[in-house]
N, C-alpha and C positions, 0 to 999 in steps of 0.2 A: 564585071566583077564588083565594082563599087557603085554606090548609088549617088555619088556626088562628083563634083568637078574638081576635086582636090588634085587630080593627076597633073603633073608638072607640064607647063608649057615651055617652049624653047627659051623664052626670055622672061621668066618669072622674076618678080621683084620682092615677093614676100617669102620669108623663110617658112619651112614646114616642120611642125613637131608631130612625130608619129608615136603614138602610144600603143604598145604591143603587150597584151596581157593574156595569158592562157591559164587554164585550170578551172576550178569550180567557182561558184559565185563569190565565195569568200576571198578568192584570189583575184578576181577580175573586177568586181564592183568598186572597191576602193580606188583602183587605178582609173576606172571610168569617171568616178567623181572628180578626181584630180584633172583629168582631161577636160571635163566640162568647165571646171573652175578656171583652168588655164586659158581656155578659149574665150571665156568672158573677160578675163583680166588682161590678157596679152593680145590685144586686137591686131597687132602688127603681124601675127602668125596665122597661117592656115593650120588646122589641126585635124589629124586623122586618128582613128581608133581601130586597131586590128585585134580580133578575138574570135572565139569559136562561134559558129552560126547558132549554136544552142543558146547563146545569150542575145538573141536578136531583139528581145524586149527592150534592150538598151538603145536600140536604134532611134526610137522616137525621142527619148530623153536627150540623147547626144545631139540629134539633129536640131532640136530646139535651141541648143547652145552654139550651133554652127559647126559641129564636129562631124566629119565624114566617117561613115561606118563601113568597115571592110570585113566581111565574114570569111572565116576559114572553116572548111568542112569537118575537120578532125573533131572527135568527141572530147569533152572536158576531162573525162576519166576513162582510162583504158585498163582493164584488169582481166586476167585469165579466169577469175572467179565468175565473171559475167557470162561465160560461154559454157554451153553444155558439153562440148567436146572435151575429152580428157587428154588429148594429145598436146603436150607442151610445145612440141616442134611446130604444130599447126598454128598455135597462138603466136609463137615467136615470129613466124613468117608473116602473119597478118599484122602484127605490131610493126614490123619493119616496113611493110608496104604503106601502112597508115602514116608512119613517121616520114617516109620518103615523100608522099603526096603533100603532107603538111608543110614540110620545108620548102617544097617546090612552090606551093601556093604563097607562102611568106615571101619567097624571093620574087615571085611575079608581082605581088602587091607593092613591095618596096621599090622594085624596078619601075613600076608604073608611076610611082610617086616622085622618085628622085632621078629616074633615068633619062628624062627628056631634056635636060639642060644642065648647066653648071651648078655645082653645089654652092650654096650660100653659107656665109659664116654662121648664121644663126640656126641652120638646119640641125635637127635634134631627133634622136630616137630614145624613148623612155620605155623601159621593159620591167616586167616583174621577174621573179626567180624562175618561173616556168616558161620564160620566153627567151632563153639564151641564144636562140637563133637570131634574135634582134641585135645582140652584141656583135655577132659575126657579120651580119649584114651591114651594121654601122661601119665596121672595119672595111668591108668591101666597097662601100660607097663614100668612104672618107667623111663620115658624119659623126659628130660627138654623141656619146651614149651616156644615159643616166639610168640608174637602177632605183626602183621604188617598190617598197613592200610594206604591207600593213602589219607584219609580224617578223620575228627573227628568222634568219635564213633556215629553211626547214630541213636541211641536210648538212652533214659534216663529213669531212674527208676521212677515209679509212686511216687507221692508226699507222699503217705502213706507208702512207702516201708520200710523206716527205723523204723518207729513206729511199724509196724506189725512184722518186723524182731526181734526187741528188745523184744516185748511181747511174741512171739511164741518160739524164740530161744535165751533166755537171756544169757546162758552160751557161746554159739557160738558168740553172739554179743560182749560179754566181751572179748572173745579170740581174735577177730579181732580188737577191739578197743585198746587192750593192746599190740598189736604186736610191737616188737622192730623194729628199723630202718632196712630196707633191707629185711624184711619179709612181706609176704602177710598180708595186714591189711584192715581196713574198707575203706580207700580211694581207694584201688584197686576195691573193691566190688562195691562201689557206682559209680565209673567212668565207668566200663565196664563189671564187672563180675556178676552183679546182676541177669541176666537171668539164670545163672547156679544154682540159688537157687529157681527155680520154680519147681512145681510138675512134669511137663513134663520131664525135664531133670533128676529129682530125680528118677522117675519111671524107666527110661532107665538104670540109674546107678545101681539101686538095683536089679531089676528083670532080666535084660539081662547081666549085667557085673559083678554082685555080689560085687559091691562097696557099700560104705555107701550111704544112701539116700541123705544126705547133704555133700557137700565138707568139708574137714578138720575135719571130725568126724569119730569116730570108728564105723565100720560096725556092731559090736555086741552090744555095749553099747549105741551108738548114742551120746556119749559125745565128746567134742572137743579133738583133739589130742594135749594136752598140751605139751607132750614130743617131739613133732615133728612139727616144724614150717617151711613150705617150703619158699624158697626165693621168693621175689616178681618177677614176670616174666617181662622181657623187653617188653615194648610196643613201637614199632617203628612207627612214623607218617611220611608219605611221603609228607610233605609240608614244607614251610619255615616259620621261626618265624617272618619274615618280613611281612607275609601275615596273619598268625594266631598267636596271642600272647599266651604264655603259662603261665597261672595263677599259683600262688604259691600253690594252694590247689590240683593241679594235683598230682598223685602218683609220688614218687621219681624215679620210674623205667621208666618213660616216656622219650623217646628220640625223638627229632624232627630232621629229617635227611636231609631235603631238598627234592626237587621234584624228583620223580622216572620217568625216561623217557625210553621208549622202544628203542631197536635198530631200526635204521631207516628202515631197510628192513622189519620189522614187520608191517609197515604202508601201505603196498601195497598188493592188492589182487591177483596180477599176478606176477609170478616168474621173468619175464624179467625186469619189472620196479623195483622190489626189488633189483635185481643184479645191475641195473644202479644206484640206490640210494647208494649202498655200494661203487660203483666206484667213485661217486661224493665225498663221505666222505673221500675216500683214495686218491683223486686227480688223479685217473687213468682213467678218463672218456675219451673215444675216440670220435672223431667227428661223426662217423657213428652210435654211440649208441643213440637210440631214444626211447622215451616213447611210450607206446601203445596209440591208438587213444583216449581212455577214459581218461587216466591220462594226456595226452597232453592237452586235453580240460580243465581239472581241473587246470592244471598248468597255462594255458592261462587265465582262469578266475581269479585265485589268483593274477596274475601279470598284469591284464588289467587296474588297477586303483591304484593310490597312496593311495586312501582311503581304510582303512582296513575294511574288511567285518565284519558284526555282526554275531556272532555264536549263533544259537538257538538249544538247546539240550533238548528234552523231555525224553531222557533216556528210562526207562521202564514204563513211564506214560501210553503209549499206550497199551503195552502188559498186564499191570495190569488192564486195563479196565477203566481208568480214563479220557481218551480222548473220550468223548461220541459223539462229532460231529466234525470230522476232517474238513468237508466242511466249517463250521463256522470259525474254526481256520484259514483256508487258506484265507477266505474272509477278515478277519481282516488283515492278513499279506499282502494280495493283495492291500488293501486300503493304507497301509503304503507305499507299492511300488509305488502306483500311485501318492502320494503327496510328496515323498521324493526322494532323489538320493542315498539312502542307498542300500548296497548290503548285501545279507544274505547267510549264510551257515546254512542249516537246517538239523539236524540229525533225520532221520525217525526211526532209530533203527530197520528197517525191519518190522515195524508194517503195516500189510496188508491193513487195511481200510484207513490209512493215505497215503500209496503208491497209492492206487486206486484213492483217492481224488485228489492227485497231478496230476495223469494222466488226470483226467477229467478236472481239473483246467487248465492244459496246453493246452488242446484241445478246450477250450471255448473261442471264440473271445471276446475281450473287447468291451463293448458298448460305451466306451468313445471316441473311435477313430477308424475310419474305416481302418486306416493304421496300427493299432496294430495287429500284427500277431505272436502268440506264437509259439515257436519252442521247441520241446521236443527231446532230445537225450536220448535214453534208451538203456542200455546194461546190461547184467548180467555177473558179474565176480566173480569167486569163489562161495560163497554162499550169496553174498551181491549184492544189486542193487545199481548202481550209476546212478543218473539222473540229467540232466542239463536242467532247465526250463528257457528260455529267453523270456522276455516280451519286445517287441520293442515299446518304447514310441515315442512321437513326437520329443523329444529332446535327451534324453539319453536312453541307454540300461540299463534296470533294471533287472538284472538276479537273479533268485532264484536257488541256488544250493542245491540239496539234495544228501547227500552222507553219507555212513556209516563209511568209513575208515579215514576221515579227522578229526574226533573228536580229536584224540590224537594230531595230528599236530597243529590244531588250538588252542587247550588249551595250548599246550607247547609254541607256539609262543606268545600267549597272556601273559603268566606268565613271559617268558623271557623278553618281552618288558616292563612289569610292574616293574619287579625287576630292570631291567637295568635303568629305569627312576629314580628309588630311589637310585641307586648306591649301591645295596646290592646284596648279593649272598646267595642262599639257602643252 
């Protein structure tokens, strides 16, 4: 299952920190960066990282920092829009089966890590918002849990949630409302924990793990555990208070940490350019060190104008089936290109129909000028496609750059520039 010897031995002496992050790259990569930094800084720990097998390109980066990589077979995105069948019940059954296998894999991994001996005081599970099974498994193995997210919690409780909770679970509601400072209370539930009080998680807790159906209740009586109040878990946000203000009603355990950036070598799909990036950062770059053709063209694009490019990211919109007509989207963008001098960086996120539409768009001569001659540079590096589309106008070159791996760099440069203009530091 795993490619490392992180699995617990009977008499281990080092605590283990398990980072568990699910979702797309924007959800997973920042947590992976924290795991790598944690392993480098906290040498007394063994560190493991659990994520989708689709993010296997992280394996080498994490391994270089001494982090064990544990893949889970579930896909990062699951949507009925991805399937040709129109039967909602068919997709629902498929989703349930994928979820069941996903949770079983997570249980097996954590069991392999912590199940071979006594739990140590420093043992820790760190999860993102899409890895709530990690919270439940931390409860099962009596391990502390921390939540880390590079953005605000992406879901909110239904407006009727508190009323229904109070009516159906009055004692548990009282237990949470009366929680002392520093203990898990209602503010934690309403801020991010409320999905853990749904039937879906409750069924897994009780039937598969033999825990209580509801958190913080006795598995036999169903009553709140008045004699035992767990401490409020740390919730670490990876942004700056200069960008997102922290209101007073947030849980007291929330910490805003500033932006989390990857190591520069993670931002390249080829090993050579990653090494050159490291040399640049260390000031050891030699004159003969050159970027590959693809990254050289990207660098040339980024430095070809003093005007900063506009970054467009659709993230998982395409893979979830919400981009119904990529051609129409590109026509809108093409119209913007034709009437302005703006430059764009467009993230395709590897969405096939959008990639195909871009190829077609690049090969279609413009009807506005006989001199307009589009040029398409296409190459495949690692598992990502990097495409440069240049539309030659009568006056200016209006390029459209489509790239997977410049998402982080562009976002990082934007926020650095934004914060620098305000004279603040995250």
